[in-house]
SERO-781889 format. One line per field, with one value per residue (C-alpha): residue number from 1; y, x, z; residue in one letter. Coordinates in nm, 2 decimals. Last residue first. Example, Ala and Ser with C-alpha at 12.3 -4.5 7.8 and 13.67 -1.06 7.14 Angstrom:
BEGIN
resi 2 / 1;
py -0.11 / -0.45;
px 1.37 / 1.23;
pz 0.71 / 0.78;
resn S / A;
end
This chain:
BEGIN
resi 364 / 363 / 362 / 361 / 360 / 359 / 358 / 357 / 356 / 355 / 354 / 353 / 352 / 351 / 350 / 349 / 348 / 347 / 346 / 345 / 344 / 343 / 342 / 341 / 340 / 339 / 338 / 337 / 336 / 335 / 334 / 333 / 332 / 331 / 330 / 329 / 328 / 327 / 326 / 325 / 324 / 323 / 322 / 321 / 320 / 319 / 318 / 317 / 316 / 315 / 314 / 313 / 312 / 311 / 310 / 309 / 308 / 307 / 306 / 305 / 304 / 303 / 302 / 301 / 300 / 299 / 298 / 297 / 296 / 295 / 294 / 293 / 292 / 291 / 290 / 289 / 288 / 287 / 286 / 285 / 284 / 283 / 282 / 281 / 280 / 279 / 278 / 277 / 276 / 275 / 274 / 273 / 272 / 271 / 270 / 269 / 268 / 267 / 266 / 265 / 264 / 263 / 262 / 261 / 260 / 259 / 258 / 257 / 256 / 255 / 254 / 253 / 252 / 251 / 250 / 249 / 248 / 247 / 246 / 245 / 244 / 243 / 242 / 241 / 240 / 239 / 238 / 237 / 236 / 235 / 234 / 233 / 232 / 231 / 230 / 229 / 228 / 227 / 226 / 225 / 224 / 223 / 222 / 221 / 220 / 219 / 218 / 217 / 216 / 215 / 214 / 213 / 212 / 211 / 210 / 209 / 208 / 207 / 206 / 205 / 204 / 203 / 202 / 201 / 200 / 199 / 198 / 197 / 196 / 195 / 194 / 193 / 192 / 191 / 190 / 189 / 188 / 187 / 186 / 185 / 184 / 183 / 182 / 181 / 180 / 179 / 178 / 177 / 176 / 175 / 174 / 173 / 172 / 171 / 170 / 169 / 168 / 167 / 166 / 165 / 164 / 163 / 162 / 161 / 160 / 159 / 158 / 157 / 156 / 155 / 154 / 153 / 152 / 151 / 150 / 149 / 148 / 147 / 146 / 145 / 144 / 143 / 142 / 141 / 140 / 139 / 138 / 137 / 136 / 135 / 134 / 133 / 132 / 131 / 130 / 129 / 128 / 127 / 126 / 125 / 124 / 123 / 122 / 121 / 120 / 119 / 118 / 117 / 116 / 115 / 114 / 113 / 112 / 111 / 110 / 109 / 108 / 107 / 106 / 105 / 104 / 103 / 102 / 101 / 100 / 99 / 98 / 97 / 96 / 95 / 94 / 93 / 92 / 91 / 90 / 89 / 88 / 87 / 86 / 85 / 84 / 83 / 82 / 81 / 80 / 79 / 78 / 77 / 76 / 75 / 74 / 73 / 72 / 71 / 70 / 69 / 68 / 67 / 66 / 65 / 64 / 63 / 62 / 61 / 60 / 59 / 58 / 57 / 56 / 55 / 54 / 53 / 52 / 51 / 50 / 49 / 48 / 47 / 46 / 45 / 44 / 43 / 42 / 41 / 40 / 39 / 38 / 37 / 36 / 35 / 34 / 33 / 32 / 31 / 30 / 29 / 28 / 27 / 26 / 25 / 24 / 23 / 22 / 21 / 20 / 19 / 18 / 17 / 16 / 15 / 14 / 13 / 12 / 11 / 10 / 9 / 8 / 7 / 6 / 5 / 4 / 3 / 2 / 1;
py 5.52 / 5.22 / 5.26 / 5.64 / 5.58 / 5.34 / 5.63 / 5.67 / 5.90 / 5.96 / 5.90 / 5.59 / 5.57 / 5.45 / 5.09 / 5.18 / 5.39 / 5.10 / 4.89 / 5.13 / 5.13 / 4.75 / 4.77 / 5.03 / 4.79 / 4.51 / 4.75 / 4.80 / 4.43 / 4.36 / 4.64 / 4.50 / 4.65 / 4.89 / 5.05 / 5.37 / 5.28 / 5.49 / 5.36 / 5.51 / 5.37 / 5.57 / 5.59 / 5.71 / 5.91 / 5.93 / 6.17 / 6.13 / 6.27 / 6.05 / 6.06 / 5.72 / 5.83 / 6.18 / 6.26 / 6.54 / 6.61 / 6.73 / 6.39 / 6.33 / 6.67 / 6.63 / 6.29 / 6.40 / 6.71 / 6.50 / 6.26 / 6.53 / 6.68 / 6.34 / 6.27 / 6.58 / 6.49 / 6.12 / 6.18 / 6.18 / 6.08 / 5.85 / 5.86 / 5.51 / 5.45 / 5.12 / 5.13 / 4.92 / 4.88 / 4.52 / 4.46 / 4.67 / 4.90 / 5.09 / 5.45 / 5.58 / 5.93 / 6.09 / 6.30 / 6.44 / 6.34 / 6.51 / 6.41 / 6.05 / 6.01 / 6.17 / 5.95 / 5.63 / 5.73 / 5.81 / 5.47 / 5.28 / 5.47 / 5.39 / 5.02 / 5.02 / 5.19 / 4.90 / 4.70 / 4.99 / 5.30 / 5.18 / 4.83 / 4.89 / 5.20 / 5.03 / 4.78 / 5.05 / 5.16 / 5.37 / 5.34 / 5.21 / 5.38 / 5.18 / 5.40 / 5.35 / 5.63 / 5.70 / 5.76 / 5.91 / 5.70 / 5.79 / 5.46 / 5.21 / 5.42 / 5.37 / 4.99 / 5.02 / 5.23 / 4.95 / 4.70 / 4.94 / 4.94 / 4.56 / 4.55 / 4.79 / 4.59 / 4.28 / 4.45 / 4.62 / 4.96 / 5.18 / 5.16 / 5.15 / 4.85 / 4.66 / 4.68 / 4.73 / 4.54 / 4.23 / 4.42 / 4.69 / 4.43 / 4.26 / 4.60 / 4.67 / 4.33 / 4.40 / 4.73 / 4.55 / 4.27 / 4.52 / 4.70 / 4.37 / 4.28 / 4.63 / 4.61 / 4.25 / 4.30 / 4.62 / 4.46 / 4.14 / 4.34 / 4.57 / 4.28 / 4.14 / 4.46 / 4.51 / 4.16 / 4.21 / 4.54 / 4.37 / 4.09 / 4.32 / 4.54 / 4.24 / 4.11 / 4.44 / 4.45 / 4.15 / 3.94 / 3.96 / 3.71 / 3.42 / 3.11 / 2.75 / 2.50 / 2.36 / 2.27 / 2.48 / 2.63 / 2.29 / 2.18 / 2.51 / 2.53 / 2.18 / 2.27 / 2.60 / 2.42 / 2.15 / 2.42 / 2.60 / 2.27 / 2.20 / 2.55 / 2.49 / 2.14 / 2.28 / 2.57 / 2.32 / 2.10 / 2.40 / 2.50 / 2.81 / 3.11 / 3.22 / 3.35 / 3.49 / 3.15 / 3.19 / 3.53 / 3.40 / 3.12 / 3.38 / 3.59 / 3.29 / 3.21 / 3.58 / 3.55 / 3.34 / 3.66 / 3.72 / 3.81 / 3.55 / 3.28 / 3.33 / 3.62 / 3.46 / 3.15 / 3.33 / 3.60 / 3.34 / 3.13 / 3.43 / 3.58 / 3.26 / 3.23 / 3.59 / 3.58 / 3.26 / 3.41 / 3.73 / 3.55 / 3.30 / 3.57 / 3.78 / 3.47 / 3.39 / 3.75 / 3.80 / 4.08 / 4.31 / 4.52 / 4.20 / 4.12 / 4.48 / 4.45 / 4.12 / 4.27 / 4.54 / 4.28 / 4.08 / 4.40 / 4.48 / 4.12 / 4.15 / 4.45 / 4.26 / 3.98 / 4.24 / 4.38 / 4.02 / 3.94 / 4.28 / 4.17 / 4.43 / 4.56 / 4.90 / 4.72 / 4.52 / 4.83 / 5.01 / 4.73 / 4.65 / 4.97 / 4.90 / 4.55 / 4.70 / 4.96 / 4.71 / 4.44 / 4.69 / 4.83 / 4.47 / 4.36 / 4.67 / 4.57 / 4.20 / 4.26 / 4.49 / 4.25 / 3.95 / 4.13 / 4.23 / 3.88 / 3.80 / 4.14 / 4.10 / 4.35 / 4.53 / 4.55 / 4.83 / 5.04 / 4.97 / 4.65 / 4.35 / 4.24 / 4.40 / 4.23 / 3.89 / 3.94 / 4.07 / 3.78 / 3.52 / 3.68 / 3.71 / 3.35 / 3.25;
px 15.40 / 15.48 / 15.85 / 15.84 / 15.64 / 15.92 / 16.16 / 16.47 / 16.76 / 17.04 / 17.41 / 17.33 / 17.23 / 16.87 / 16.96 / 17.13 / 16.83 / 16.60 / 16.83 / 16.80 / 16.42 / 16.41 / 16.63 / 16.40 / 16.11 / 16.30 / 16.36 / 15.99 / 15.93 / 16.17 / 16.00 / 15.65 / 15.41 / 15.11 / 15.23 / 15.36 / 15.73 / 15.85 / 16.09 / 16.40 / 16.66 / 16.98 / 17.26 / 17.60 / 17.88 / 18.25 / 18.52 / 18.88 / 19.23 / 19.54 / 19.85 / 19.78 / 19.44 / 19.29 / 18.92 / 18.71 / 18.36 / 18.10 / 17.93 / 17.92 / 17.76 / 17.51 / 17.39 / 17.36 / 17.16 / 16.94 / 16.90 / 16.78 / 16.54 / 16.40 / 16.35 / 16.14 / 15.91 / 15.89 / 15.79 / 16.04 / 15.99 / 16.29 / 16.53 / 16.69 / 16.99 / 17.11 / 17.46 / 17.58 / 17.94 / 17.96 / 17.67 / 17.43 / 17.68 / 17.46 / 17.33 / 17.07 / 16.93 / 16.89 / 17.21 / 17.09 / 17.26 / 17.56 / 17.84 / 17.72 / 17.70 / 18.04 / 18.21 / 18.07 / 18.16 / 18.52 / 18.55 / 18.40 / 18.62 / 18.94 / 18.84 / 18.80 / 19.13 / 19.31 / 19.38 / 19.50 / 19.38 / 19.22 / 19.11 / 19.03 / 18.83 / 18.67 / 18.49 / 18.28 / 18.12 / 17.86 / 17.85 / 17.51 / 17.27 / 16.97 / 16.70 / 16.44 / 16.21 / 15.99 / 15.62 / 15.46 / 15.17 / 15.28 / 15.22 / 15.26 / 15.54 / 15.73 / 15.70 / 15.82 / 16.12 / 16.22 / 16.20 / 16.43 / 16.68 / 16.70 / 16.73 / 17.02 / 17.19 / 17.18 / 17.31 / 17.60 / 17.61 / 17.88 / 18.25 / 18.35 / 18.59 / 18.48 / 18.10 / 17.92 / 17.68 / 17.87 / 18.20 / 18.03 / 17.86 / 18.19 / 18.34 / 18.05 / 18.10 / 18.47 / 18.39 / 18.14 / 18.39 / 18.66 / 18.43 / 18.33 / 18.70 / 18.76 / 18.49 / 18.55 / 18.93 / 18.89 / 18.63 / 18.83 / 19.15 / 18.98 / 18.84 / 19.19 / 19.35 / 19.09 / 19.14 / 19.51 / 19.48 / 19.24 / 19.48 / 19.78 / 19.61 / 19.51 / 19.86 / 20.01 / 19.76 / 19.91 / 20.19 / 20.50 / 20.76 / 20.51 / 20.61 / 20.64 / 20.78 / 20.44 / 20.36 / 20.08 / 20.31 / 20.37 / 20.01 / 19.88 / 20.16 / 20.07 / 19.70 / 19.78 / 20.02 / 19.76 / 19.50 / 19.75 / 19.83 / 19.46 / 19.41 / 19.70 / 19.56 / 19.21 / 19.34 / 19.54 / 19.23 / 19.01 / 19.24 / 19.46 / 19.43 / 19.12 / 19.33 / 19.06 / 19.04 / 19.41 / 19.35 / 19.06 / 19.29 / 19.55 / 19.30 / 19.22 / 19.58 / 19.62 / 19.39 / 19.66 / 19.83 / 19.58 / 19.82 / 19.65 / 19.79 / 20.15 / 20.39 / 20.71 / 20.56 / 20.25 / 20.46 / 20.67 / 20.38 / 20.17 / 20.47 / 20.53 / 20.17 / 20.14 / 20.48 / 20.39 / 20.05 / 20.21 / 20.48 / 20.24 / 20.00 / 20.27 / 20.40 / 20.05 / 19.99 / 20.30 / 20.12 / 20.42 / 20.20 / 20.15 / 20.52 / 20.58 / 20.33 / 20.47 / 20.82 / 20.69 / 20.52 / 20.85 / 21.04 / 20.79 / 20.81 / 21.19 / 21.16 / 20.89 / 21.14 / 21.38 / 21.10 / 21.00 / 21.35 / 21.37 / 21.09 / 21.12 / 20.76 / 20.89 / 21.09 / 20.79 / 20.58 / 20.85 / 20.85 / 20.48 / 20.38 / 20.58 / 20.43 / 20.07 / 20.15 / 20.32 / 20.05 / 19.76 / 19.91 / 19.98 / 19.62 / 19.51 / 19.71 / 19.62 / 19.25 / 19.29 / 19.51 / 19.28 / 18.98 / 19.17 / 19.30 / 19.04 / 19.09 / 19.46 / 19.67 / 19.92 / 20.24 / 20.29 / 20.60 / 20.93 / 21.00 / 21.09 / 21.45 / 21.50 / 21.18 / 21.33 / 21.64 / 21.45 / 21.21 / 21.48 / 21.69 / 21.38 / 21.30 / 21.65;
pz 0.32 / 0.54 / 0.48 / 0.54 / 0.86 / 0.99 / 0.97 / 0.75 / 0.83 / 0.58 / 0.51 / 0.29 / -0.08 / -0.10 / -0.03 / 0.29 / 0.40 / 0.33 / 0.54 / 0.83 / 0.81 / 0.83 / 1.14 / 1.30 / 1.24 / 1.41 / 1.71 / 1.74 / 1.71 / 2.00 / 2.21 / 2.18 / 1.93 / 1.95 / 2.27 / 2.11 / 2.05 / 1.76 / 1.49 / 1.34 / 1.09 / 1.08 / 0.83 / 0.93 / 0.78 / 0.86 / 0.75 / 0.65 / 0.71 / 0.69 / 0.91 / 1.07 / 1.17 / 1.14 / 1.17 / 1.02 / 1.16 / 0.91 / 0.86 / 1.24 / 1.31 / 1.03 / 1.14 / 1.51 / 1.42 / 1.20 / 1.48 / 1.72 / 1.47 / 1.38 / 1.75 / 1.80 / 1.52 / 1.61 / 1.97 / 2.26 / 2.63 / 2.62 / 2.32 / 2.27 / 2.05 / 1.91 / 1.75 / 1.46 / 1.35 / 1.47 / 1.71 / 1.91 / 2.08 / 2.31 / 2.35 / 2.60 / 2.60 / 2.95 / 2.91 / 2.57 / 2.24 / 2.09 / 2.32 / 2.35 / 1.97 / 1.92 / 2.18 / 2.04 / 1.69 / 1.79 / 1.96 / 1.66 / 1.42 / 1.62 / 1.63 / 1.25 / 1.21 / 1.38 / 1.06 / 0.85 / 0.67 / 0.34 / 0.41 / 0.78 / 0.70 / 0.40 / 0.61 / 0.76 / 0.44 / 0.63 / 1.01 / 1.12 / 1.35 / 1.48 / 1.63 / 1.91 / 2.00 / 2.30 / 2.34 / 2.65 / 2.78 / 3.14 / 3.32 / 3.04 / 2.90 / 3.22 / 3.19 / 2.82 / 2.94 / 3.18 / 2.88 / 2.69 / 2.98 / 2.99 / 2.61 / 2.64 / 2.91 / 2.70 / 2.38 / 2.55 / 2.71 / 2.58 / 2.69 / 2.32 / 2.31 / 2.63 / 2.55 / 2.88 / 3.10 / 3.22 / 3.26 / 3.46 / 3.68 / 3.74 / 3.84 / 4.07 / 4.23 / 4.28 / 4.45 / 4.68 / 4.76 / 4.83 / 5.08 / 5.24 / 5.28 / 5.41 / 5.68 / 5.79 / 5.81 / 6.01 / 6.25 / 6.30 / 6.35 / 6.60 / 6.79 / 6.79 / 6.91 / 7.18 / 7.32 / 7.31 / 7.51 / 7.75 / 7.83 / 7.84 / 8.10 / 8.31 / 8.29 / 8.40 / 8.69 / 8.86 / 8.71 / 8.49 / 8.36 / 8.38 / 8.56 / 8.44 / 8.69 / 8.77 / 8.40 / 8.25 / 7.98 / 7.81 / 7.80 / 7.67 / 7.41 / 7.28 / 7.26 / 7.07 / 6.84 / 6.77 / 6.69 / 6.46 / 6.28 / 6.24 / 6.08 / 5.84 / 5.74 / 5.69 / 5.48 / 5.27 / 5.21 / 5.14 / 4.86 / 4.88 / 4.65 / 4.84 / 5.13 / 5.37 / 5.54 / 5.65 / 5.79 / 6.01 / 6.14 / 6.22 / 6.42 / 6.63 / 6.71 / 6.78 / 7.08 / 7.25 / 7.33 / 7.61 / 7.90 / 8.12 / 7.90 / 8.02 / 7.98 / 7.84 / 7.67 / 7.57 / 7.40 / 7.23 / 7.10 / 6.99 / 6.81 / 6.62 / 6.52 / 6.40 / 6.22 / 6.04 / 5.93 / 5.80 / 5.61 / 5.46 / 5.36 / 5.19 / 5.00 / 4.89 / 4.78 / 4.57 / 4.38 / 4.43 / 4.66 / 4.87 / 4.89 / 4.99 / 5.29 / 5.39 / 5.41 / 5.63 / 5.85 / 5.87 / 5.97 / 6.24 / 6.38 / 6.39 / 6.62 / 6.80 / 6.89 / 7.04 / 7.26 / 7.36 / 7.48 / 7.66 / 7.90 / 8.18 / 8.15 / 8.02 / 7.75 / 7.67 / 7.62 / 7.42 / 7.16 / 7.17 / 7.01 / 6.70 / 6.69 / 6.69 / 6.42 / 6.18 / 6.22 / 6.17 / 5.85 / 5.73 / 5.79 / 5.60 / 5.29 / 5.33 / 5.31 / 5.01 / 4.82 / 4.90 / 4.76 / 4.45 / 4.37 / 4.11 / 3.94 / 3.90 / 4.08 / 3.86 / 4.05 / 4.30 / 4.24 / 4.42 / 4.23 / 4.46 / 4.49 / 4.83 / 4.96 / 4.86 / 5.06 / 5.36 / 5.36 / 5.33 / 5.60 / 5.83 / 5.78 / 5.86;
resn N / Q / I / S / Q / V / T / V / I / R / N / R / G / E / R / K / G / K / Y / L / A / E / D / A / L / K / I / T / D / N / I / N / L / G / G / D / F / Q / S / V / G / L / T / I / T / I / S / F / I / K / G / A / Y / E / H / Q / T / N / A / I / M / E / R / L / K / E / F / A / Q / I / G / G / E / L / D / T / D / P / L / M / I / L / F / E / E / G / G / W / R / S / V / V / D / Q / Q / R / L / T / E / K / I / L / A / S / M / R / K / L / V / Y / D / G / C / D / H / G / Y / N / D / N / F / Q / K / F / H / D / I / D / A / I / A / M / L / F / P / K / K / S / R / Q / F / R / V / V / E / S / E / A / L / E / L / M / K / R / R / N / F / L / G / T / L / P / D / T / T / A / L / L / E / L / K / K / D / N / E / T / S / A / K / R / F / F / Y / G / Q / I / G / F / A / T / F / N / V / F / L / N / M / F / Y / L / A / D / L / F / N / G / S / I / A / S / E / F / E / P / Q / H / T / Y / I / H / L / G / I / C / T / L / L / I / L / S / S / Q / I / L / I / I / R / F / S / Q / N / H / N / L / F / I / Y / L / V / T / S / F / F / Y / F / Y / F / G / A / D / W / G / L / F / Y / T / A / L / I / A / H / A / V / A / E / T / A / A / L / A / F / A / E / S / H / L / A / A / R / N / F / F / Y / S / A / V / W / L / L / V / S / F / V / N / I / I / A / L / E / P / V / G / L / Q / L / F / L / P / I / F / L / L / H / V / I / I / G / L / Y / C / L / Y / T / L / A / I / F / L / R / Y / N / N / R / E / I / V / A / S / K / F / P / L / R / L / A / L / G / S / A / W / A / L / L / M;
end
């Protein structure tokens, strides 16, 4: 009945993988490799049990393989809870039947322990449900132990075959623990990197966000204290940004921000840092750069942007930017240095836009 349900549902699943949600990614990876292991092990059990003269277990393992395959496709279709339930049910059922036929000395009871580990990997279930499931497995194990230790119970095999099965099952379970631990850790590391990326980048442009930029700027201050080499901070603002949405459609503003981000990154040096500062503003940091060298770099950037043609919704237009530039030389903290760049920017806006204004020009 379980096999019929699993097979029917598997046939209705899409062939391609579903989009795996970020919060389920760890579970997806752990389940994927669990299914690989389950399929391989049960395929190996089929000829082994035939050789040992236990055809009942060989037939059972044919169905076990099918259930693990179904679990694999459930997992790829993002039905993680269903995949986990199927895998855990198969593992417990197989452990019961194999222990019944071959006895405890064959080591199939190890799979009870593996199943408990798999249950705890499923973060979609509450602790209460996990505790209930673990308790049921424990009670099943105790009941099986009592039943199979009756005087009339005899194992289907004995001797060296039992020892071989025992160590084989021990090896399989240690391998399962090792594989699950490694790939779950790997998935956790990858997921943590994704979370860090989300926490430090602007989702629209892919540039660093405000928080990450301030963090990098503070690191540059520390380096300045050792090397005494100045660096520049500049705020670049897209001129007449609101008109892009008004003239070319609602999404044109997003297009302009993306194009600006790409052009700035392409034009500046690899060691220069760019962030989306807010709205249509970008904060740029040029490490190990004095004001003279920085003005040359920013003028090249300003001209390149002004001379680039863009097409959106069948219309051709150009973009210009205004930049306010300040130099960090240890006299002020980084926040005050950025504030001065902002003041220079607004001076450039008042003077007609599409230009570069430095703090020195304000002070002079």
